[in-house]
N, CA, C and O atoms as CSV, one atom per row, in Angstrom:
chain,resi,resn,atom,element,x,y,z
A,1,MET,N,N,0.322,-0.982,0.228
A,1,MET,CA,C,0.167,-0.267,-0.070
A,1,MET,C,C,1.094,1.336,-0.236
A,1,MET,O,O,0.946,2.162,-1.137
A,2,HIS,N,N,1.843,1.393,0.690
A,2,HIS,CA,C,3.173,2.727,1.034
A,2,HIS,C,C,3.318,2.472,-0.746
A,2,HIS,O,O,2.680,3.404,-1.235
A,3,SER,N,N,3.802,1.735,-1.714
A,3,SER,CA,C,4.425,2.154,-3.294
A,3,SER,C,C,2.902,2.885,-3.376
A,3,SER,O,O,2.960,4.114,-3.362
A,4,VAL,N,N,2.033,2.509,-3.429
A,4,VAL,CA,C,0.572,3.107,-4.443
A,4,VAL,C,C,0.888,4.640,-3.691
A,4,VAL,O,O,1.350,5.248,-4.657
A,5,VAL,N,N,0.907,5.488,-2.691
A,5,VAL,CA,C,0.878,6.227,-1.952
A,5,VAL,C,C,2.303,6.927,-2.105
A,5,VAL,O,O,2.563,8.116,-1.925
A,6,ALA,N,N,2.710,6.436,-2.283
A,6,ALA,CA,C,4.794,6.490,-2.713
A,6,ALA,C,C,4.588,7.028,-3.677
A,6,ALA,O,O,4.280,8.146,-3.264
A,7,ALA,N,N,4.523,7.064,-4.780
A,7,ALA,CA,C,4.721,6.993,-6.101
A,7,ALA,C,C,4.332,8.877,-6.534
A,7,ALA,O,O,5.036,9.814,-6.911
A,8,PRO,N,N,2.349,8.658,-6.116
A,8,PRO,CA,C,2.414,9.421,-6.173
A,8,PRO,C,C,3.319,10.693,-6.084
A,8,PRO,O,O,4.038,11.284,-6.891
A,9,VAL,N,N,2.849,10.944,-4.222
A,9,VAL,CA,C,3.281,11.411,-3.964
A,9,VAL,C,C,5.003,11.984,-3.753
A,9,VAL,O,O,5.415,13.004,-3.201
A,10,LEU,N,N,5.595,11.102,-4.295
A,10,LEU,CA,C,6.960,11.403,-5.542
A,10,LEU,C,C,7.254,12.198,-5.939
A,10,LEU,O,O,8.046,13.133,-5.825
A,11,ALA,N,N,6.001,11.523,-6.909
A,11,ALA,CA,C,5.763,12.791,-8.086
A,11,ALA,C,C,5.293,14.011,-8.099
A,11,ALA,O,O,5.093,14.534,-9.196
A,12,VAL,N,N,5.055,14.626,-7.073
A,12,VAL,CA,C,4.262,15.323,-6.860
A,12,VAL,C,C,5.670,16.528,-6.374
A,12,VAL,O,O,6.210,17.552,-6.794
A,13,ALA,N,N,5.712,16.017,-5.768
A,13,ALA,CA,C,7.037,16.388,-4.807
A,13,ALA,C,C,8.627,16.960,-5.818
A,13,ALA,O,O,9.568,17.475,-5.213
A,14,VAL,N,N,8.662,16.774,-7.196
A,14,VAL,CA,C,9.041,16.265,-7.999
A,14,VAL,C,C,8.384,17.447,-9.435
A,14,VAL,O,O,9.163,17.905,-10.271
A,15,LEU,N,N,7.080,17.710,-9.443
A,15,LEU,CA,C,6.118,18.994,-9.666
A,15,LEU,C,C,6.742,20.085,-9.258
A,15,LEU,O,O,7.405,20.951,-9.827
A,16,LEU,N,N,6.357,19.854,-7.997
A,16,LEU,CA,C,6.846,21.118,-7.305
A,16,LEU,C,C,8.469,21.819,-7.014
A,16,LEU,O,O,9.013,22.923,-7.018
A,17,GLY,N,N,8.635,21.098,-6.891
A,17,GLY,CA,C,10.084,21.169,-7.293
A,17,GLY,C,C,11.037,21.617,-9.100
A,17,GLY,O,O,12.171,22.031,-9.340
A,18,PHE,N,N,9.524,21.155,-10.236
A,18,PHE,CA,C,10.335,21.843,-11.152
A,18,PHE,C,C,9.345,23.377,-11.411
A,18,PHE,O,O,9.631,24.265,-12.214
A,19,SER,N,N,8.215,23.353,-10.535
A,19,SER,CA,C,7.311,24.887,-10.838
A,19,SER,C,C,8.041,25.770,-9.446
A,19,SER,O,O,7.217,26.570,-9.004
A,20,SER,N,N,9.136,25.796,-8.812
A,20,SER,CA,C,9.824,26.136,-8.162
A,20,SER,C,C,11.009,26.777,-8.887
A,20,SER,O,O,11.486,27.776,-8.350
A,21,CYS,N,N,11.308,26.540,-9.514
A,21,CYS,CA,C,12.978,27.097,-10.318
A,21,CYS,C,C,12.258,27.165,-11.922
A,21,CYS,O,O,11.497,26.520,-12.643
A,22,ALA,N,N,12.973,28.264,-11.915
A,22,ALA,CA,C,12.557,29.247,-12.992
A,22,ALA,C,C,13.362,28.993,-14.317
A,22,ALA,O,O,13.079,29.417,-15.438
A,23,GLU,N,N,14.337,28.273,-13.977
A,23,GLU,CA,C,14.929,27.811,-15.332
A,23,GLU,C,C,14.983,26.872,-15.954
A,23,GLU,O,O,15.434,26.891,-17.100
A,24,THR,N,N,14.236,25.047,-14.974
A,24,THR,CA,C,14.321,23.713,-15.732
A,24,THR,C,C,13.112,24.363,-16.571
A,24,THR,O,O,12.191,25.174,-16.463
A,25,ASN,N,N,13.766,23.408,-17.545
A,25,ASN,CA,C,13.095,23.471,-18.933
A,25,ASN,C,C,12.087,21.657,-18.970
A,25,ASN,O,O,12.500,20.631,-19.510
A,26,LEU,N,N,10.673,21.847,-18.164
A,26,LEU,CA,C,9.536,21.804,-17.937
A,26,LEU,C,C,8.666,20.803,-19.127
A,26,LEU,O,O,7.492,21.123,-19.312
A,27,SER,N,N,9.284,19.470,-20.022
A,27,SER,CA,C,9.020,18.936,-20.688
A,27,SER,C,C,7.030,18.864,-20.993
A,27,SER,O,O,6.267,19.251,-20.107
A,28,THR,N,N,6.699,18.521,-21.844
A,28,THR,CA,C,5.316,17.850,-22.070
A,28,THR,C,C,4.871,16.511,-20.796
A,28,THR,O,O,4.108,16.389,-19.838
A,29,SER,N,N,6.173,15.480,-21.733
A,29,SER,CA,C,6.307,14.413,-20.702
A,29,SER,C,C,6.329,14.387,-19.655
A,29,SER,O,O,5.579,13.520,-19.207
A,30,ASP,N,N,7.134,15.239,-18.538
A,30,ASP,CA,C,7.053,15.245,-16.937
A,30,ASP,C,C,5.946,15.778,-16.383
A,30,ASP,O,O,5.823,15.502,-15.190
A,31,VAL,N,N,4.933,16.583,-16.944
A,31,VAL,CA,C,3.902,16.657,-17.075
A,31,VAL,C,C,3.332,15.829,-16.737
A,31,VAL,O,O,2.936,15.786,-15.572
A,32,TYR,N,N,3.010,14.613,-17.844
A,32,TYR,CA,C,1.872,14.063,-17.705
A,32,TYR,C,C,3.162,12.833,-16.521
A,32,TYR,O,O,2.643,12.814,-15.405
A,33,LYS,N,N,3.583,12.555,-16.516
A,33,LYS,CA,C,4.263,11.582,-15.911
A,33,LYS,C,C,4.313,12.006,-14.637
A,33,LYS,O,O,4.524,11.152,-13.776
A,34,VAL,N,N,4.129,13.414,-14.234
A,34,VAL,CA,C,3.665,13.897,-12.820
A,34,VAL,C,C,2.368,13.689,-12.481
A,34,VAL,O,O,2.179,12.972,-11.499
A,35,GLY,N,N,1.198,14.245,-13.186
A,35,GLY,CA,C,0.161,14.511,-12.937
A,35,GLY,C,C,-0.730,13.463,-13.000
A,35,GLY,O,O,-1.755,13.442,-12.319
A,36,CYS,N,N,-0.315,12.325,-14.003
A,36,CYS,CA,C,-1.422,11.412,-14.501
A,36,CYS,C,C,-1.686,10.269,-13.235
A,36,CYS,O,O,-2.813,9.841,-12.981
A,37,PRO,N,N,0.229,9.625,-12.082
A,37,PRO,CA,C,-0.198,9.028,-11.126
A,37,PRO,C,C,-0.814,10.188,-10.265
A,37,PRO,O,O,-1.159,9.592,-9.245
A,38,ALA,N,N,-1.087,11.277,-10.131
A,38,ALA,CA,C,-1.653,11.982,-8.646
A,38,ALA,C,C,-3.139,12.361,-8.675
A,38,ALA,O,O,-3.839,12.690,-7.718
A,39,VAL,N,N,-3.620,12.201,-10.506
A,39,VAL,CA,C,-5.140,12.017,-10.752
A,39,VAL,C,C,-5.581,10.398,-10.456
A,39,VAL,O,O,-6.711,9.945,-10.272
A,40,ASP,N,N,-4.314,9.720,-10.478
A,40,ASP,CA,C,-5.399,8.356,-9.861
A,40,ASP,C,C,-5.666,7.771,-8.452
A,40,ASP,O,O,-6.432,6.875,-8.099
A,41,ALA,N,N,-4.398,8.914,-7.425
A,41,ALA,CA,C,-3.941,9.021,-6.089
A,41,ALA,C,C,-5.682,9.051,-5.988
A,41,ALA,O,O,-6.436,8.224,-5.476
A,42,ALA,N,N,-6.034,10.544,-6.798
A,42,ALA,CA,C,-7.004,11.359,-6.408
A,42,ALA,C,C,-7.998,10.797,-6.390
A,42,ALA,O,O,-8.609,10.523,-5.357
A,43,ALA,N,N,-8.462,10.429,-7.876
A,43,ALA,CA,C,-9.616,9.602,-8.198
A,43,ALA,C,C,-10.056,8.455,-6.735
A,43,ALA,O,O,-11.124,8.150,-6.203
A,44,GLY,N,N,-8.259,7.990,-6.438
A,44,GLY,CA,C,-8.760,6.981,-5.843
A,44,GLY,C,C,-9.162,7.361,-4.308
A,44,GLY,O,O,-8.903,6.748,-3.272
A,45,GLY,N,N,-9.577,8.060,-4.421
A,45,GLY,CA,C,-9.476,8.757,-2.518
A,45,GLY,C,C,-8.952,9.486,-1.870
A,45,GLY,O,O,-9.349,10.080,-0.868
A,46,SER,N,N,-7.649,9.516,-2.581
A,46,SER,CA,C,-6.635,10.726,-1.404
A,46,SER,C,C,-6.942,11.843,-1.677
A,46,SER,O,O,-6.860,12.204,-2.850
A,47,SER,N,N,-7.286,12.522,-0.905
A,47,SER,CA,C,-7.596,14.502,-0.965
A,47,SER,C,C,-6.221,14.953,-0.736
A,47,SER,O,O,-5.778,15.795,-1.518
A,48,ALA,N,N,-5.411,14.486,0.297
A,48,ALA,CA,C,-3.757,14.995,0.155
A,48,ALA,C,C,-3.347,14.901,-1.198
A,48,ALA,O,O,-3.843,15.679,-2.013
A,49,VAL,N,N,-2.851,14.401,-1.408
A,49,VAL,CA,C,-2.275,14.373,-2.937
A,49,VAL,C,C,-2.854,15.387,-3.943
A,49,VAL,O,O,-2.224,16.371,-4.332
A,50,SER,N,N,-4.442,14.986,-4.439
A,50,SER,CA,C,-4.978,16.120,-4.468
A,50,SER,C,C,-4.905,18.317,-4.543
A,50,SER,O,O,-4.944,19.291,-5.294
A,51,LYS,N,N,-4.759,17.790,-2.883
A,51,LYS,CA,C,-4.108,18.729,-2.780
A,51,LYS,C,C,-2.938,19.973,-2.915
A,51,LYS,O,O,-2.909,21.158,-3.248
A,52,VAL,N,N,-1.733,18.621,-2.299
A,52,VAL,CA,C,-0.319,18.929,-3.223
A,52,VAL,C,C,0.136,19.284,-4.161
A,52,VAL,O,O,1.193,19.902,-4.288
A,53,THR,N,N,-1.074,18.726,-5.483
A,53,THR,CA,C,-0.431,18.575,-7.204
A,53,THR,C,C,-1.222,19.646,-7.275
A,53,THR,O,O,-0.829,20.465,-8.106
A,54,VAL,N,N,-2.219,19.943,-6.690
A,54,VAL,CA,C,-3.241,21.322,-7.293
A,54,VAL,C,C,-2.466,22.625,-7.668
A,54,VAL,O,O,-2.416,23.375,-8.642
A,55,ALA,N,N,-1.745,22.521,-6.142
A,55,ALA,CA,C,-0.796,23.674,-5.927
A,55,ALA,C,C,0.813,23.494,-6.671
A,55,ALA,O,O,1.285,24.366,-7.400
A,56,GLY,N,N,1.222,22.755,-6.477
A,56,GLY,CA,C,1.997,22.215,-8.177
A,56,GLY,C,C,1.702,22.502,-9.311
A,56,GLY,O,O,2.300,23.317,-10.013
A,57,LEU,N,N,0.366,21.603,-9.730
A,57,LEU,CA,C,0.083,22.271,-11.321
A,57,LEU,C,C,-0.258,23.940,-11.279
A,57,LEU,O,O,-0.029,24.522,-12.339
A,58,LYS,N,N,-0.546,24.394,-10.661
A,58,LYS,CA,C,-1.137,25.757,-10.600
A,58,LYS,C,C,-0.478,26.635,-11.164
A,58,LYS,O,O,-0.747,27.297,-12.166
A,59,LYS,N,N,1.331,26.644,-9.812
A,59,LYS,CA,C,2.324,27.363,-10.870
A,59,LYS,C,C,2.934,26.790,-12.186
A,59,LYS,O,O,3.864,27.386,-12.730
A,60,VAL,N,N,2.419,25.639,-12.704
A,60,VAL,CA,C,2.892,24.848,-13.764
A,60,VAL,C,C,1.929,25.421,-14.476
A,60,VAL,O,O,2.302,25.243,-15.635
A,61,SER,N,N,0.813,26.060,-14.508
A,61,SER,CA,C,0.057,26.061,-14.833
A,61,SER,C,C,0.131,27.535,-15.451
A,61,SER,O,O,-0.193,27.797,-16.610
A,62,GLU,N,N,0.708,28.664,-14.307
A,62,GLU,CA,C,0.986,29.937,-14.813
A,62,GLU,C,C,2.676,30.246,-15.169
A,62,GLU,O,O,3.415,31.226,-15.080
A,63,SER,N,N,2.761,29.378,-15.444
A,63,SER,CA,C,4.543,29.244,-15.778
A,63,SER,C,C,4.930,29.877,-17.154
A,63,SER,O,O,6.080,30.286,-17.312
A,64,GLY,N,N,3.786,29.991,-18.388
A,64,GLY,CA,C,3.414,30.677,-19.724
A,64,GLY,C,C,4.729,29.307,-20.189
A,64,GLY,O,O,5.511,29.694,-21.057
A,65,ARG,N,N,4.942,28.000,-19.731
A,65,ARG,CA,C,5.775,27.125,-20.596
A,65,ARG,C,C,5.603,25.887,-20.545
A,65,ARG,O,O,6.213,24.821,-20.459
A,66,LEU,N,N,4.247,26.478,-20.649
A,66,LEU,CA,C,2.707,25.153,-21.986
A,66,LEU,C,C,3.173,24.743,-23.663
A,66,LEU,O,O,3.792,25.282,-24.579
A,67,ASP,N,N,2.847,24.155,-23.547
A,67,ASP,CA,C,2.179,23.961,-25.235
A,67,ASP,C,C,0.807,24.401,-24.611
A,67,ASP,O,O,0.658,24.507,-23.394
A,68,PRO,N,N,-0.095,24.629,-25.444
A,68,PRO,CA,C,-1.298,24.557,-25.619
A,68,PRO,C,C,-2.131,23.463,-25.469
A,68,PRO,O,O,-3.126,23.559,-24.751
A,69,GLU,N,N,-1.793,22.169,-26.198
A,69,GLU,CA,C,-2.547,21.163,-25.655
A,69,GLU,C,C,-2.005,20.941,-24.228
A,69,GLU,O,O,-2.898,20.961,-23.382
A,70,PRO,N,N,-0.730,20.730,-23.743
A,70,PRO,CA,C,-0.664,19.963,-22.418
A,70,PRO,C,C,-1.499,21.508,-21.418
A,70,PRO,O,O,-2.172,21.040,-20.500
A,71,GLN,N,N,-1.546,22.768,-21.437
A,71,GLN,CA,C,-1.697,23.374,-21.255
A,71,GLN,C,C,-3.403,23.043,-20.292
A,71,GLN,O,O,-3.800,22.982,-19.128
A,72,ARG,N,N,-4.053,22.880,-21.974
A,72,ARG,CA,C,-5.673,22.706,-21.263
A,72,ARG,C,C,-5.416,21.536,-20.068
A,72,ARG,O,O,-5.206,21.498,-18.855
A,73,TRP,N,N,-5.569,20.614,-21.200
A,73,TRP,CA,C,-4.721,18.741,-19.868
A,73,TRP,C,C,-3.756,19.453,-18.467
A,73,TRP,O,O,-3.515,18.790,-17.458
A,74,VAL,N,N,-3.508,20.225,-18.567
A,74,VAL,CA,C,-2.605,20.342,-16.604
A,74,VAL,C,C,-4.540,21.373,-16.161
A,74,VAL,O,O,-5.179,20.984,-15.184
A,75,GLU,N,N,-5.157,22.696,-17.152
A,75,GLU,CA,C,-6.037,23.097,-16.753
A,75,GLU,C,C,-7.404,21.993,-16.209
A,75,GLU,O,O,-7.948,22.194,-15.123
A,76,ALA,N,N,-7.715,21.159,-16.876
A,76,ALA,CA,C,-8.793,19.908,-16.982
A,76,ALA,C,C,-7.989,19.231,-15.988
A,76,ALA,O,O,-7.173,20.135,-16.167
A,77,VAL,N,N,-7.497,18.581,-15.203
A,77,VAL,CA,C,-6.743,18.507,-13.709
A,77,VAL,C,C,-7.056,19.551,-12.359
A,77,VAL,O,O,-7.583,19.182,-11.310
A,78,ILE,N,N,-6.626,20.840,-12.649
A,78,ILE,CA,C,-7.000,21.320,-12.215
A,78,ILE,C,C,-8.507,21.903,-11.765
A,78,ILE,O,O,-8.692,22.576,-10.751
A,79,THR,N,N,-9.234,21.629,-12.431
A,79,THR,CA,C,-10.548,21.474,-12.490
A,79,THR,C,C,-11.326,20.025,-11.558
A,79,THR,O,O,-11.964,19.750,-10.543
A,80,LEU,N,N,-10.687,19.416,-12.818
A,80,LEU,CA,C,-10.746,18.303,-11.678
A,80,LEU,C,C,-10.486,17.863,-10.086
A,80,LEU,O,O,-11.181,17.443,-9.161
A,81,PHE,N,N,-9.212,18.172,-10.281
A,81,PHE,CA,C,-9.319,17.948,-7.752
A,81,PHE,C,C,-9.580,19.093,-7.634
A,81,PHE,O,O,-9.047,19.594,-6.643
A,82,ASP,N,N,-10.300,19.886,-8.334
A,82,ASP,CA,C,-11.263,21.722,-7.337
A,82,ASP,C,C,-12.855,20.696,-7.477
A,82,ASP,O,O,-13.786,21.051,-6.754
A,83,SER,N,N,-12.945,20.166,-7.882
A,83,SER,CA,C,-14.161,19.667,-7.745
A,83,SER,C,C,-14.057,18.732,-6.121
A,83,SER,O,O,-13.041,18.187,-5.689
A,84,ASP,N,N,-15.147,18.761,-5.589
A,84,ASP,CA,C,-15.357,17.284,-4.622
A,84,ASP,C,C,-15.342,16.238,-4.284
A,84,ASP,O,O,-15.062,15.532,-3.315
A,85,ASP,N,N,-15.957,16.192,-5.963
A,85,ASP,CA,C,-14.874,14.401,-6.009
A,85,ASP,C,C,-14.909,14.590,-7.320
A,85,ASP,O,O,-15.708,15.160,-8.063
A,86,PRO,N,N,-13.230,13.628,-7.597
A,86,PRO,CA,C,-12.921,13.834,-9.194
A,86,PRO,C,C,-13.982,12.825,-10.595
A,86,PRO,O,O,-14.112,12.612,-11.801
A,87,ARG,N,N,-14.568,12.471,-9.001
A,87,ARG,CA,C,-14.888,11.124,-9.982
A,87,ARG,C,C,-16.664,11.678,-11.083
A,87,ARG,O,O,-17.190,11.359,-12.149
A,88,ASN,N,N,-16.967,12.718,-9.824
A,88,ASN,CA,C,-17.741,13.885,-10.214
A,88,ASN,C,C,-18.044,14.672,-11.060
A,88,ASN,O,O,-19.039,15.292,-11.436
A,89,ALA,N,N,-16.502,14.490,-11.430
A,89,ALA,CA,C,-16.022,16.219,-12.459
A,89,ALA,C,C,-16.748,15.963,-13.686
A,89,ALA,O,O,-16.974,14.754,-13.653
A,90,PRO,N,N,-17.182,16.391,-14.633
A,90,PRO,CA,C,-18.029,17.511,-16.119
A,90,PRO,C,C,-17.527,15.992,-16.859
A,90,PRO,O,O,-16.567,15.429,-16.334
A,91,ASP,N,N,-17.743,15.779,-17.260
A,91,ASP,CA,C,-17.359,14.305,-18.176
A,91,ASP,C,C,-16.650,14.607,-19.280
A,91,ASP,O,O,-16.073,13.644,-19.784
A,92,GLU,N,N,-16.439,16.253,-20.116
A,92,GLU,CA,C,-15.431,16.581,-20.632
A,92,GLU,C,C,-14.464,16.607,-20.038
A,92,GLU,O,O,-13.402,16.606,-20.660
A,93,VAL,N,N,-14.472,16.642,-18.493
A,93,VAL,CA,C,-13.132,17.918,-18.427
A,93,VAL,C,C,-12.024,16.161,-17.838
A,93,VAL,O,O,-10.865,16.364,-17.477
A,94,GLN,N,N,-12.534,14.747,-17.831
A,94,GLN,CA,C,-12.585,13.963,-16.790
A,94,GLN,C,C,-12.188,13.099,-18.464
A,94,GLN,O,O,-11.067,12.615,-18.620
A,95,LYS,N,N,-13.051,13.030,-19.374
A,95,LYS,CA,C,-12.700,12.519,-21.000
A,95,LYS,C,C,-10.822,14.104,-20.958
A,95,LYS,O,O,-9.734,13.648,-21.310
A,96,LEU,N,N,-10.861,14.887,-20.736
A,96,LEU,CA,C,-9.661,15.325,-21.498
A,96,LEU,C,C,-8.520,14.624,-20.529
A,96,LEU,O,O,-7.502,14.035,-20.893
A,97,VAL,N,N,-9.035,14.884,-19.068
A,97,VAL,CA,C,-7.579,14.417,-18.413
A,97,VAL,C,C,-7.278,12.555,-18.637
A,97,VAL,O,O,-6.235,11.914,-18.507
A,98,ILE,N,N,-8.688,12.108,-19.019
A,98,ILE,CA,C,-8.374,10.148,-19.250
A,98,ILE,C,C,-7.620,10.052,-20.690
A,98,ILE,O,O,-6.579,9.405,-20.805
A,99,GLU,N,N,-8.253,10.783,-21.842
A,99,GLU,CA,C,-7.632,11.127,-22.739
A,99,GLU,C,C,-5.575,11.532,-23.141
A,99,GLU,O,O,-4.755,10.908,-23.815
A,100,GLY,N,N,-5.480,12.647,-22.444
A,100,GLY,CA,C,-4.337,13.085,-22.256
A,100,GLY,C,C,-3.103,12.132,-21.495
A,100,GLY,O,O,-1.922,12.035,-21.831
A,101,CYS,N,N,-3.851,11.442,-20.304
A,101,CYS,CA,C,-2.718,10.065,-20.324
A,101,CYS,C,C,-2.795,8.816,-20.559
A,101,CYS,O,O,-1.881,8.000,-20.435
A,102,ALA,N,N,-4.036,8.588,-20.955
A,102,ALA,CA,C,-4.190,7.809,-21.876
A,102,ALA,C,C,-2.271,7.742,-23.242
A,102,ALA,O,O,-1.353,6.928,-23.339
A,103,LYS,N,N,-2.528,8.796,-23.805
A,103,LYS,CA,C,-1.860,9.299,-25.337
A,103,LYS,C,C,-0.678,9.375,-24.601
A,103,LYS,O,O,0.291,8.900,-25.194
A,104,ASN,N,N,-0.442,9.867,-23.389
A,104,ASN,CA,C,0.929,9.658,-23.033
A,104,ASN,C,C,1.859,8.503,-22.156
A,104,ASN,O,O,2.879,8.314,-21.493
A,105,GLY,N,N,0.631,7.910,-22.726
A,105,GLY,CA,C,1.463,6.696,-21.832
A,105,GLY,C,C,1.434,6.335,-20.414
A,105,GLY,O,O,2.383,5.859,-19.791
A,106,TYR,N,N,-0.224,6.712,-19.758
A,106,TYR,CA,C,-0.666,6.472,-18.529
A,106,TYR,C,C,-1.941,6.346,-18.392
A,106,TYR,O,O,-2.760,7.249,-18.219
A,107,PRO,N,N,-2.167,4.928,-18.489
A,107,PRO,CA,C,-3.729,4.630,-18.868
A,107,PRO,C,C,-4.221,4.905,-16.943
A,107,PRO,O,O,-3.702,4.262,-16.030
A,108,LEU,N,N,-5.298,5.989,-16.747
A,108,LEU,CA,C,-5.969,5.776,-15.054
A,108,LEU,C,C,-6.309,4.506,-14.859
A,108,LEU,O,O,-6.245,3.672,-15.763
A,109,GLN,N,N,-6.673,4.261,-13.745
A,109,GLN,CA,C,-7.308,3.107,-13.432
A,109,GLN,C,C,-8.197,3.915,-12.553
A,109,GLN,O,O,-7.321,4.762,-12.382
A,110,ASN,N,N,-8.749,4.172,-12.162
A,110,ASN,CA,C,-9.267,5.155,-11.186
A,110,ASN,C,C,-10.409,5.994,-11.719
A,110,ASN,O,O,-11.415,6.502,-11.223
A,111,LEU,N,N,-9.873,5.942,-12.897
A,111,LEU,CA,C,-11.490,7.340,-13.395
A,111,LEU,C,C,-11.596,7.372,-14.348
A,111,LEU,O,O,-10.690,7.628,-15.141
A,112,HIS,N,N,-12.696,7.135,-14.614
A,112,HIS,CA,C,-13.387,6.904,-15.834
A,112,HIS,C,C,-14.747,7.086,-16.211
A,112,HIS,O,O,-15.578,6.819,-15.343
A,113,VAL,N,N,-15.351,7.674,-17.852
A,113,VAL,CA,C,-16.060,8.862,-18.121
A,113,VAL,C,C,-17.615,7.752,-18.363
A,113,VAL,O,O,-17.758,6.950,-19.285
A,114,GLY,N,N,-18.755,8.070,-17.084
A,114,GLY,CA,C,-19.396,7.761,-17.498
A,114,GLY,C,C,-20.207,6.548,-16.744
A,114,GLY,O,O,-21.179,6.024,-17.288
């Protein structure tokens, strides 16, 4: 069980590190590599992970360093985390997040549209 929670927490720590360094070149794959496990953890019921992740993603979103597609994905993830229950977020938000993760090699286990 510790490894299930540890991976998203470690990923969030990496995300926060990326967002705090202005010189760091954040790649698109890094955003998904960090965000997708955190989405899965949040959709699985980990509210602590979602609070930390949304703070880091907001910094990344505001950095202006993302291309339009990952920017939309990050904004959708923030919307997902800002909802009371990520599984009850609007279908179009869930679909964008799910498709972004799948397209980048991270199929989600805890979030499904419909």
